[in-house]
Backbone as a ProteinNet text record, in pm:
[ID]
protein_1_A
[PRIMARY]
XXXXXXXXXXXXXXXXXXXXXXXXXXXXXXXXXXXXXXXXXXXXXXXXXXXXXXXXXXXXXXXXXXXXXXXXXXXXXXXXXXXXXXXXXXXXXXXXXXXXXXX
[TERTIARY]
-4711.9	-4731.9	-4738.9	-4837.5	-4859.7	-4865.9	-4801.9	-4806.7	-4872.5	-4973.6	-5044.7	-4978.1	-4946.5	-4887.5	-4998.7	-5018.9	-5125.1	-5064.4	-5135.6	-5090.5	-5035.5	-5027.2	-4979	-4844.6	-4804.6	-4680.9	-4702.3	-4596	-4615	-4658.7	-4734	-4787.4	-4675.6	-4572.4	-4463.4	-4332.6	-4236.5	-4111.5	-4038.8	-3973.6	-3898.6	-3764.6	-3728.8	-3602.2	-3496.8	-3377.1	-3266.3	-3182.1	-3141.6	-3060.8	-2924.3	-2873.2	-2744	-2636.3	-2534.5	-2423.9	-2322.6	-2286.7	-2191.7	-2052.6	-1956.8	-1820	-1795.7	-1900.7	-1881.1	-1870.3	-1887.3	-1883	-1739.7	-1721.1	-1588.3	-1497.1	-1368.1	-1271.7	-1263.3	-1255.7	-1246.1	-1099.7	-1077.2	-941.1	-885.7	-756.8	-694.1	-671.6	-716.2	-689.1	-787.9	-750.1	-838.6	-862.9	-984	-1020.8	-969.7	-937.2	-894.7	-742.6	-669.7	-524.2	-488.3	-380.8	-338.1	-275.9	-289.9	-238.5	-124	-8.6	105.6	87.8	122.1	110	220.4	185.3	284	370.6	496.9	582.5	533.2	547.1	499.6	577.8	505.5	567.9	558.4	508.4	498.8	637.8	652.7	779.7	751.9	850.9	838	964.6	949	1063.9	1035.6	1123.9	1104.6	1156.8	1088.2	1134.7	1248.8	1316.5	1425.6	1377.7	1257.3	1201.7	1177.8	1125	1098.2	1227.7	1330.8	1460.7	1515.2	1501.2	1545.5	1468.4	1337.3	1256.1	1293.6	1323.4	1366.2	1498.9	1590.7	1719.6	1699.2	1609.8	1582.2	1519.2	1429.6	1366	1469.5	1564.9	1671.6	1756.3	1786.8	1868.5	1797.6	1667.1	1591.1	1567.7	1568.1	1546.2	1669	1786.1	1907.6	1920	1976.2	1988.8	2083.7	2048.7	2128.5	2261.5	2364.3	2496.8	2507.6	2531.4	2538	2683.4	2713	2845.8	2840.3	2873.1	2859.8	2949.2	3064.7	3152.4	3084.9	3020.8	2952.1	2831.6	2761.1	2645.5	2690.7	2801	2853.5	2897.7	2959.9	3005.6	2887.8	2781.4	2663	2594.9	2584.8	2520.6	2595.9	2729.2	2809.8	2790.7	2783.6	2763.8	2627.1	2525	2391.1	2389	2453.2	2455.1	2527.5	2634.4	2712.3	2658	2563.2	2504.3	2588.5	2683.4	2769.7	2731.2	2624.8	2583.4	2525.8	2578.2	2532.5	2446.1	2336.9	2245.8	2272.1	2296.5	2322.8	2200.1	2111	1988.1	2015.8	2121.8	2154.2	2191	2265.5	2304.1	2181.2	2089.1	1965.2	1883.7	1869.8	1793.8	1857.6	1989.8	2058.2	2036.8	2041.9	2021.8	1877.7	1781.6	1641.5	1618.3	1676.6	1663.5	1729.7	1844.9	1912.2	1828	1765.4	1678.9	1558.3	1500	1384.5	1421.9	1537.6	1583.8	1604.2	1659.1	1684	1553.1	1454.8	1326.4	1247.6	1253.9	1179.8	1250.4	1374.7	1447.7	1502.7
2356.4	2486.7	2468.5	2532.5	2521.2	2659.5	2673.4	2801	2775.8	2855.7	2838.5	2927	2865.7	2941.7	2971.8	3099.8	3139	3191.9	3180.3	3229.5	3114.8	3135.5	3030.1	3069.5	2990.7	3019.1	3137	3210.8	3320.2	3264.7	3343.4	3300.3	3280.2	3359.7	3353	3339.4	3254.3	3242.2	3376	3395.3	3518.8	3504	3599.3	3593.6	3671.5	3615.6	3680.5	3749.6	3872.4	3940.9	3873.1	3863.9	3803	3906.2	3865.5	3954.5	3940.7	4049.4	4045.5	4083.6	4074.4	4110.7	4260.2	4334.6	4478.1	4557.1	4491.7	4559.6	4593.9	4643.2	4679.7	4556.2	4576.9	4466.8	4412.9	4286.6	4224.9	4206.9	4187.4	4165.1	4037.8	4036.3	3917.5	3928.2	4028.2	4046.3	3972.9	3958.9	3900.8	3753.6	3711.9	3573.7	3478.1	3530.7	3444	3424.6	3487.5	3472.8	3335.7	3274.6	3144.8	3162.1	3059.8	3062.8	2961.7	3005.1	2915.8	2831.1	2706.1	2616.7	2646.5	2638.9	2660.3	2535.3	2551.2	2432.2	2347.7	2215.5	2129.9	2155.4	2150.6	2175.5	2054.7	1943.9	1823.5	1768.3	1709.4	1646.6	1520.7	1434.3	1309.2	1285.5	1257.2	1227	1095.6	999	868.1	867.7	796	781	680.4	672.7	577.4	434.3	405.4	271	237.6	333.4	310.3	287.4	363.4	345.5	206.3	164.2	31	-78.6	-59.2	-158	-166.6	-51.6	-53.1	-127.1	-105.2	-174.6	-324.6	-362.8	-503.6	-566.7	-493.4	-544.8	-566.8	-473.5	-490.9	-613.2	-630.5	-744.5	-875.9	-880.3	-1003.1	-1031.9	-928.5	-947.8	-1007.6	-984.6	-1040	-1187.2	-1265.9	-1408.9	-1431.8	-1530.3	-1561.2	-1622.7	-1590.5	-1647.4	-1778.1	-1885.5	-2017.1	-2060.4	-2115.9	-2171.8	-2319.3	-2344.7	-2480.1	-2580.6	-2536.6	-2627.6	-2672.4	-2577.4	-2610.5	-2701.1	-2675.9	-2758.6	-2902.2	-2916.8	-3049.8	-3122.7	-3047.1	-3105.1	-3157.4	-3078.7	-3119.4	-3237.8	-3233.9	-3343.5	-3475.4	-3469	-3589.9	-3640.4	-3548.5	-3588.1	-3651.6	-3599.7	-3658.3	-3796.8	-3808.3	-3938.2	-4044.3	-4004.2	-4100.9	-4121.7	-4039.4	-4053.1	-3992	-3905.4	-3844	-3700.3	-3650.6	-3511.6	-3504.5	-3412.3	-3399.4	-3274.2	-3288.8	-3177	-3129.3	-2998.2	-2939.3	-2856	-2909.8	-2838.5	-2704.4	-2697.6	-2572.5	-2462.8	-2498	-2401.8	-2352.9	-2444.1	-2407.8	-2311.3	-2341.3	-2255.3	-2116.9	-2111.3	-1981.8	-1898.3	-1962.4	-1889.3	-1839.3	-1921.5	-1877.9	-1758.2	-1760.5	-1648.5	-1521.7	-1538.8	-1423	-1363.7	-1448.5	-1401.2	-1326.6	-1381.9	-1316.8	-1179.5	-1170.8	-1040.6	-940.4	-988.5	-899.8	-850.6	-939	-901.5	-806.6	-826.7	-741.2	-609.7	-600.8	-474.8	-461.1
5831.9	5772.5	5621.9	5562.7	5419.5	5358.8	5242.9	5171.7	5038.4	5008.5	4883.5	4779.3	4665.6	4556.4	4458.5	4434.4	4342.5	4214.2	4113.8	3984.3	3902.3	3774.7	3685.9	3628.1	3536.1	3466.4	3372.5	3341.2	3246.3	3111.6	3040.3	2911.7	2810.3	2821.3	2726.5	2804.5	2755.8	2829.5	2838.3	2950.3	2970.5	2900.5	2815.7	2744.3	2820.1	2825.1	2891.4	2785.9	2812.2	2712.4	2697.8	2574.8	2545.6	2571.7	2645.7	2676.4	2563.4	2500.4	2390	2436.1	2343.4	2373.6	2360.8	2333.1	2311.7	2440.8	2552.6	2681	2720.8	2841.5	2887.1	2897.3	2879.9	2885.3	3027.7	3037.5	3169.3	3206.7	3332.4	3379.9	3318.2	3286.6	3230.6	3081.7	3018.7	2876.1	2788.5	2663.3	2563.4	2592.2	2561.6	2588.7	2481	2363.9	2255.6	2252.9	2344.4	2347.9	2406	2353.3	2405.7	2543.4	2622	2757.8	2767.3	2815.3	2830	2955.6	2945.2	3060.6	3160.4	3285.6	3391.3	3403.2	3436.4	3452.1	3569.4	3560	3669	3797.9	3908.1	4037.9	4129.8	4074.5	4156.7	4184.5	4299.5	4332.6	4413.9	4418.4	4490.6	4570.5	4696.8	4782.8	4853.5	4835.3	4896.3	5039	5124.4	5261.9	5263.8	5374.5	5388.6	5371.8	5420.4	5406.8	5260.5	5184.8	5042.7	4966.1	4998.7	4933.1	4964.9	5089.5	5129.3	5057.5	5041.7	4971.9	4825	4763.6	4623	4608.6	4700.8	4696.2	4714.2	4806.1	4829.2	4704.9	4638.4	4517.4	4407.6	4394.4	4294.7	4327.6	4456.1	4498.8	4472.5	4500.7	4479.4	4331.7	4249.5	4106.1	4037.5	4093.3	4032.3	4070.1	3980.3	4011.2	4129.7	4209.3	4328.5	4286.4	4361.2	4335.5	4413.4	4341.6	4404.3	4418.2	4533.9	4559.7	4519.9	4395.2	4341.6	4415.4	4463.6	4537.4	4667.4	4736.7	4862.3	4835.1	4726.8	4691.4	4664	4591	4559.9	4687.8	4778.5	4905.5	4987.1	4996.2	5073.1	5005.5	4872.8	4799.9	4823.8	4819.2	4843.4	4986.2	5084.7	5224.3	5243.3	5175.1	5185.1	5122.7	5006	4937.7	5020.2	5086.9	5164.7	5305.8	5347.2	5480.2	5590.3	5556.2	5657.2	5690.8	5631.7	5658.2	5798.9	5879.9	6018.7	6032.8	6103.7	6129.8	6271.4	6286.4	6417	6456.7	6540.7	6577.5	6647.3	6727	6796.5	6696.4	6593.9	6490.3	6413.3	6383.7	6313.5	6399.5	6528.9	6619.8	6629.4	6640.3	6649.3	6523.3	6408	6282.9	6269.3	6313.5	6310	6402.2	6520.6	6614	6557.1	6494.8	6433.9	6321.4	6241.7	6134.1	6190.9	6296.6	6359.1	6414.3	6479.7	6531.9	6418.4	6308.9	6193.7	6132.2	6121.7	6063	6152.9	6282.1	6375.5	6404.9	6366.6	6382.5	6515.5
[MASK]
+++++++++++++++++++++++++++++++++++++++++++++++++++++++++++++++++++++++++++++++++++++++++++++++++++++++

């Protein structure tokens, strides 16, 4: 379907009348009056997981407490060849860690 448009552009541009401020007052009062900003209403509430993560981040950011006596004891046992490895204890601790991580 085709529509033929006949006629040309107007010879002179059409002027739009300028609206002045002399008309009736609009709702809301004067336009030049200052407007006070409304107080902010945004809020933030952290979930329990987020609070836990923040606590964990604080804990990890602090330097670890080292038991220097235990470190010296292990170092001496390694040097003397008397340090014993208990595979069952290692496995139990790994399983406990996995249970803790998985919840």
